[in-house]
N, C-alpha and C positions, 0 to 999 in steps of 0.2 A: 660518137654523138656531138651534134652542134650545140653550140651555145643557145640557139633558140630553142632547141628540144629540150635542153636542160633547164632553162628557165620556165617551160611550160609542165615541168612535172608535178604532179601533187605533192602535198607536204610529205606524206609518206614515202612515196618513190624518192624525192630529195633527200630524205634522211637515210635511206638504204644505201644510197648511192655514197654517202659520205662515210656512214658507220660500217657497212658491207653488213653479211649476215642476215638477220632478221631485226624485227623492231620489239623484240622481247623485253620485258623488264631486266633482264640480265645483260643484253647488248646495250641498252641505254645507259645503264649504270656502268658498265666497263667503259664506255666511251666517255661519258661526262666525269667520272671520277679519274679517268686517264688523263684529263687536260692539265696542261703544266700549272703549277700552284702558282698564285698571283705574289708577287714581290711587294708586299704591302709597304715597306719604306720606299721602294723606287717608285711605286705609283703614287704614294702622297707626296714625295719630292718632286715629281714631274707637275702634278696637280698644284701645287704650291708655286713652283716656277713660272707656271703659265698664268697664274692668278697675279703674278708682279707685273706682267707686261702693261705698258702703255700704249695707247694709240694716238695718232696725230688728231688734230682737231678736225680738219677735213674728214677723215676717216671716221671719226666720232658721229659726225652729222648722218653719214650713211649708216654706220652702226644702231644708231637710234632707230632710224626708219627701219631697218631690217629686222630688230628686234620686234618692234610692232607687228610686222608682217608675219612673224613667226609665232605670234601668241595664240593659245587656245584660250579664249576668254571665258572664265569657268564661274558658274554658280551652283554648288552643290550641297545645298541646305535643306534640311527638312522642312523650313519655312518658305521655300521658293514658292512664289504665286506665278500666275500667268503673267500679271503685271510686271514683276521683278525679270521674268525671261524676256519680256517685250523691250523693257528698259535696257537689258543688256545687250539685246540684238542691235537697237539704236544706238548705244554706244560702240559696238562692234562696226557698224555701217559707217559712222562719222566721229571718230575718236574725238576729234578737236573742232568744234563748230566754227571758232575762230581761224581756222587754217585749214582749208578744204584740200590742200597739198598733203595733208598728213594720210599716209596709207592705212588701209583697213588691216584688221587682224586676220590670221587665217582661219578661225573657226570659233563658233561659241560650244562650250561643253557643258550639258546638263543632264538630270537624270532623265531616264527613258520615258516617263509618263508627261515630261515637259517638252519633248522632241515637237510634237504638234504645234506648240504655240511657237517654239522658235522659227519653224518651217513657215509658219502663218505671217510670223512678224517679218520675215525677210521678204515677204509679200512678191509683188510683180517682178523684182529684179531676179529672185529665184537664184539661179546659178551663174547669172550673170554678175551678181555681187562678187563672186570670187571667195564667198564665206561659207565655209562648211559648217553643217549641224552634226557635233559629236556626241553621243550618248555613253554614259557609263552604264554597265550591265554586267550580269552574272553575279547578282547579289552582291554588289559594290556597298561597301568598301571590305567587307569581311570574307565575301566568297562563300560562305557557310549557308549552301543550299543544295539540293539535288541537281544533278546534271539536266534532268527535264526542265525544271523550274530555271536554270540557267538559260537553257537554250530557250525557252519561253519569252524570257526577259529581252534577250537578243533580238528575237525575231518580232518581237512587238515594236521595238525602238527601230528596226529596218523598215517595218511596215509604216510606221509613222514618218518615216522621211530621213531617218539619219543616215547621214554619208560616211561615218565613222563610228565605230564601237570600241570603246575602251574596257576589255575585260580586266578581271584580277585572277591570278592563278590562285590554285588551293595550296597556301602556303603550308598548312599543316601535312598535306600529302607530300609536298617537296621535301620538306625538312625530315620527314619519315623516310625517305628514300624511295618513295613509289613515283619513279620519274614516269613511269609508263601511263599511270592514272593522269598526271598533268599534261602529259604529251598528247593522250585521247581527248582531253576535254579541251585542248586549245584548237585540235583538229575539227572536233564537233561545233565549237563555236564559230571557227572560221567557216564551215558549212552552212550555218545558220545566217550568215551574213549574206548570203547569196539572194537576191531578188528574182522575182518572176520572169524577168527579161534577160537572166544569166549575167548580168552585171552583178558586183559584189561591194556592200560598204567595206572599207578598209579597217583592218583589224589591229589596234594597239593593244598590246600584251602587257598589263602592270605587274610587275616583279613583287612590288612592296619591299624594297631593298632594305628598309629599315627593320624589317623582321627576318632577314635571311641572315643575320648575325656576322657573315664573313664574306671578304672579298672573292675568296674560291666559291662560295655559294652564289654572289651575283654573277660571277663568269657562267657557272653550269647553268643557271636559270636562264641567261640570256641566250646561249646556245640552244637550250632545250626550246625555248620560245621561237626562234628562229627556224629550227629543225622541223616544228609543228605548223610553220606557215605564217608566223605573225609578220605583218607588214611594218610595224613599229613595235619597240620594245621601250617601255615606259618605266620610271623609276619608281613612282610612288602614287598613292591615292590622295597625298595631302592631309591625310588623316591621322598619319602615324609619324612619329618623331624618332629618328631623323628622317626627312623625306629627301628631297634631292640635295645631292652634294656633289662637289666638283670631283672629287677622286672615284666615286662611284660612277658618275657619268662620263668621266675618261674611260675607266675600265669597259663601259658597255660601248663607247664609240670604238674602242680598239677591237671589241668582238665584231662588230659590223663590219670594220675595215678588214679584218681577217677573213670574214665570210665572204667579203667582196673579192678578195684577191685570191681566194681559192680557185674561183673560176676565169680569171684574166688570161686569156690566151692559151686556155687550157682546153681542147676537146674532150668531153667525159670529165669535165670538172664537176663538183657537185652542184653548182648553183649558176655558173655561168655569169659571173660578174654581177650579180643581182645585190643592189643597193637596198640596205634596210634603214629604217628610220630611227631616230632615238628622241625620246620625249623626256627631259627632266620635268618634275612637277611637284610643287609645293615648297615653299620656303624662298623662293627666288622673287624678291620683292623690290630690288632697286636697279636701275638702269647700269649701275657700276658693276654689280653681281652678273647681271646678264650678259654684259660685254666679256666677261671673263670666259663665260661659255662660249661666245662667239670665237674667241680666240681659240679656245679649247679644241672647237670642233675644225677651224680652219687648220691648226697646227698638227691635228691627229689624223683626220680622214680627207681634209683638203675642203676647198671651197664649193665643190659640187654638193656637199652635204648642207651647204647655208642656203636652203629653200623650204618653202613649208611641206613639199611632199618628202622630205628626207630629215628635218629637226624642227622641234615644237618646243615653246615654253607653255607647261600647264600653270596658269596664274589667274588670281583674281584681282589682286593689287598692283602688280607690276607695271600695267599701263598707266597707270595715274602718274607714276614716277618718272617714266619714260617721256610722258608728254610735258611735264615740268621740266625735265632736262632738255627737251627739244626747243622749248620755247626761250630757254636762257641762252641758246646759240646764238651767238652775233653773225655767224657765217652763212646763215640761211639756209635752204633746203639743199642738200648735196645728192646727186645721182652719181654715185662712185662706181667703182669697180665691184665685182661679187667675192671681194676679200677683204678681210680686216688687215689693213697696213700696220705692222707692229713696228715700234720704234727700236 
């Protein structure tokens, strides 16, 4: 099998290539529970070490711009109005009206019934703006709904113009060991992301890591989501504490790195070197914290992942602090290399 053939496989076929046998509950459990256990002490020590790295001033200018380019600017409140969504889009389009060299964010993220307002607000710029519209779906944030309801939620958002779907897994099913149910639901939602022209909205799968209790569960859930066809794995809804943490994000980056390496240079590999994105969301509020994540990405999976198609920040307030820090820099706008230079 060639790399091209491997990457073209449907999720179920890719999973079969990796785990062998069939996709029964038993086979999934044997594979996921057979994964190497996470060295929690080592993981946290590595994350702490990466968090202490400093970056040079010129690289900081570049890093702040890159953080902006990686943000999913988010409003996910019950009181969201069409006017609030339009204001969010305006900020996404022009983050700093006093400095038009400021880059735009990657996406705006809203509830499914607010998608049409976001699409409308992007206006004539449309896809040329470079800003995607992401919608949370599948009974976000709890995930407590029947599969038909989850699929209808997804299809409605895609029909309204969503470029990306952020779904939540059924944590109750996962924690009960019903891995097959979680797998099947992700596969079904992935199919619901398909448009009539046979293109698809990208699927981000939210693990809600704060409810998974252990690093081993985070690793298993990450693998399960990727096997089922996730384009991104995402830490959190932002509605549960703890939300994103550096150790958890590091672990998820290690998983996508392992998945990528499975297919490098190997005909018949399970995935042919497929790159999966990672999105930490919730609780990342300062540029200082965001830069720690950039360093972690660069040091774990490499600079290739420091692009909107492979890494995002889910945030509502982070942009404000990044703009403030950007204004404070005296070096001006920096167009540097696609890597954070670490001292």
